[in-house]
C-alpha positions as CSV (number, residue, x, y, z in Angstrom):
1,M,-0.1,-0.2,0.0
2,K,1.5,3.4,-0.9
3,V,2.2,6.4,1.7
4,R,-0.9,8.2,-0.2
5,E,-3.5,5.4,0.6
6,V,-2.4,5.4,4.0
7,L,-3.0,9.1,4.6
8,E,-6.3,8.5,2.8
9,L,-7.1,5.6,5.1
10,L,-5.8,7.9,7.9
11,D,-8.2,10.7,6.9
12,Q,-11.0,7.8,7.5
13,A,-9.9,6.9,10.6
14,E,-9.4,9.9,12.5
15,A,-13.1,11.4,10.8
16,N,-14.4,7.9,12.9
17,V,-12.7,9.0,15.9
18,K,-13.7,12.6,16.5
19,M,-17.5,11.5,15.6
20,A,-16.6,8.7,18.4
21,I,-15.5,11.3,20.9
22,V,-18.5,13.4,20.4
23,A,-20.9,10.4,21.0
24,Y,-19.0,9.4,24.1
25,Q,-18.8,13.2,25.3
26,T,-22.5,13.8,24.6
27,R,-23.4,10.6,26.7
28,I,-21.5,11.9,29.5
29,F,-24.4,13.7,31.3
30,E,-26.8,11.0,30.5
31,S,-26.6,9.0,34.0
32,P,-24.5,10.0,37.0
33,Y,-23.4,6.4,37.0
34,T,-22.6,6.2,32.8
35,S,-20.4,9.4,33.1
36,W,-17.4,8.3,34.3
37,E,-17.7,5.4,32.0
38,F,-17.9,7.8,29.1
39,T,-15.5,10.1,30.2
40,Q,-12.8,8.0,30.3
41,K,-13.6,6.1,27.1
42,S,-13.4,9.6,25.7
43,L,-10.3,10.5,26.8
44,E,-8.6,6.9,25.6
45,L,-10.3,8.1,22.3
46,Q,-8.2,11.3,22.3
47,D,-5.3,9.8,23.1
48,I,-6.0,7.4,19.8
49,L,-6.6,10.9,17.9
50,D,-3.2,12.7,18.9
51,E,-1.6,9.2,17.7
52,L,-3.0,9.7,14.7
53,K,-2.1,13.0,14.6
54,T,1.8,11.9,15.0
55,L,1.5,9.1,12.2
56,R,0.4,11.5,10.1
57,K,3.4,14.0,10.3
58,K,5.5,11.0,9.8
59,L,3.5,10.1,6.8
60,E,3.7,13.0,5.3
61,S,7.3,14.0,5.7
62,M,7.5,10.4,3.2
63,D,7.0,10.3,-1.1
64,P,3.3,9.9,-1.3
65,E,4.4,7.2,-4.0
66,E,6.5,5.1,-1.3
67,E,5.4,2.1,-0.4
68,F,4.5,1.8,2.9
69,K,5.8,-1.4,5.1
70,G,3.6,-1.0,8.2
71,E,1.0,-3.4,8.2
72,E,0.1,-3.9,12.0
73,V,-0.6,0.2,11.6
74,I,-2.3,-0.5,8.3
75,K,-4.6,-3.1,10.2
76,A,-5.1,-0.6,13.3
77,L,-6.2,2.2,10.6
78,V,-8.6,-0.2,9.1
79,K,-10.4,-1.0,12.3
80,L,-10.6,2.8,13.3
81,K,-12.0,3.3,9.8
82,N,-14.9,0.6,10.9
83,L,-15.4,2.2,14.0
84,R,-18.8,3.4,14.1
85,S,-19.6,5.8,17.3
86,H,-23.1,5.3,16.6
87,A,-23.2,1.5,17.2
88,L,-21.3,2.2,21.1
Protein backbone atom coordinates (compact mmCIF):
# COMPACT_ATOMS: atom_id res chain seq x y z
CA MET A 1 0.00 0.00 0.00
CA LYS A 2 1.36 3.41 -0.93
CA VAL A 3 1.82 6.22 1.58
CA ARG A 4 -0.86 8.24 -0.25
CA GLU A 5 -3.39 5.44 0.30
CA VAL A 6 -2.43 5.12 3.95
CA LEU A 7 -3.02 8.88 4.36
CA GLU A 8 -6.51 8.48 2.89
CA LEU A 9 -7.17 5.64 5.32
CA LEU A 10 -5.84 7.83 8.12
CA ASP A 11 -8.29 10.60 7.14
CA GLN A 12 -11.22 8.22 7.47
CA ALA A 13 -9.93 6.80 10.75
CA GLU A 14 -9.49 10.29 12.23
CA ALA A 15 -13.00 11.28 11.20
CA ASN A 16 -14.50 8.19 12.83
CA VAL A 17 -12.54 8.67 16.04
CA LYS A 18 -13.65 12.32 16.22
CA MET A 19 -17.28 11.28 15.78
CA ALA A 20 -16.90 8.65 18.49
CA ILE A 21 -15.40 11.24 20.86
CA VAL A 22 -18.38 13.53 20.29
CA ALA A 23 -20.79 10.61 20.80
CA TYR A 24 -19.19 9.70 24.14
CA GLN A 25 -18.95 13.31 25.29
CA THR A 26 -22.66 13.86 24.68
CA ARG A 27 -23.47 10.73 26.67
CA ILE A 28 -21.46 11.89 29.70
CA PHE A 29 -24.44 13.85 31.03
CA GLU A 30 -27.03 11.09 30.56
CA SER A 31 -26.59 9.49 33.93
CA PRO A 32 -24.34 10.03 36.93
CA TYR A 33 -23.82 6.26 37.05
CA THR A 34 -22.28 6.03 33.61
CA SER A 35 -20.66 9.44 33.23
CA TRP A 36 -17.29 8.19 34.49
CA GLU A 37 -17.17 5.40 31.90
CA PHE A 38 -18.07 7.73 29.05
CA THR A 39 -15.50 10.27 30.23
CA GLN A 40 -12.80 7.59 30.37
CA LYS A 41 -13.66 6.28 26.92
CA SER A 42 -13.64 9.76 25.39
CA LEU A 43 -10.21 10.39 26.94
CA GLU A 44 -8.92 7.09 25.54
CA LEU A 45 -10.21 8.04 22.12
CA GLN A 46 -8.55 11.45 22.42
CA ASP A 47 -5.23 9.67 23.07
CA ILE A 48 -5.80 7.59 19.94
CA LEU A 49 -6.52 10.76 17.98
CA ASP A 50 -3.26 12.28 19.23
CA GLU A 51 -1.38 9.17 18.06
CA LEU A 52 -3.04 9.45 14.66
CA LYS A 53 -1.91 13.06 14.39
CA THR A 54 1.66 12.00 15.16
CA LEU A 55 1.41 9.28 12.52
CA ARG A 56 0.10 11.85 10.04
CA LYS A 57 3.19 14.02 10.56
CA LYS A 58 5.44 11.04 9.85
CA LEU A 59 3.49 10.00 6.76
CA GLU A 60 3.38 13.52 5.36
CA SER A 61 7.18 13.68 5.52
CA MET A 62 7.41 10.56 3.31
CA ASP A 63 7.12 10.33 -0.47
CA PRO A 64 3.42 9.75 -1.36
CA GLU A 65 4.33 7.13 -3.97
CA GLU A 66 6.59 5.17 -1.62
CA GLU A 67 5.39 1.77 -0.42
CA PHE A 68 4.34 1.75 3.23
CA LYS A 69 5.49 -1.36 5.06
CA GLY A 70 3.71 -1.04 8.41
CA GLU A 71 1.18 -3.90 8.22
CA GLU A 72 0.16 -3.55 11.87
CA VAL A 73 -0.43 0.17 11.43
CA ILE A 74 -2.59 -0.48 8.37
CA LYS A 75 -4.64 -3.08 10.26
CA ALA A 76 -5.20 -0.65 13.14
CA LEU A 77 -6.26 2.09 10.72
CA VAL A 78 -8.73 -0.24 9.02
CA LYS A 79 -10.28 -1.06 12.40
CA LEU A 80 -10.58 2.63 13.23
CA LYS A 81 -11.97 3.34 9.78
CA ASN A 82 -14.70 0.78 10.42
CA LEU A 83 -15.46 2.21 13.88
CA ARG A 84 -19.06 3.34 14.09
CA SER A 85 -19.70 5.81 16.87
CA HIS A 86 -23.46 5.35 16.66
CA ALA A 87 -23.04 1.66 17.49
CA LEU A 88 -21.23 2.32 20.75
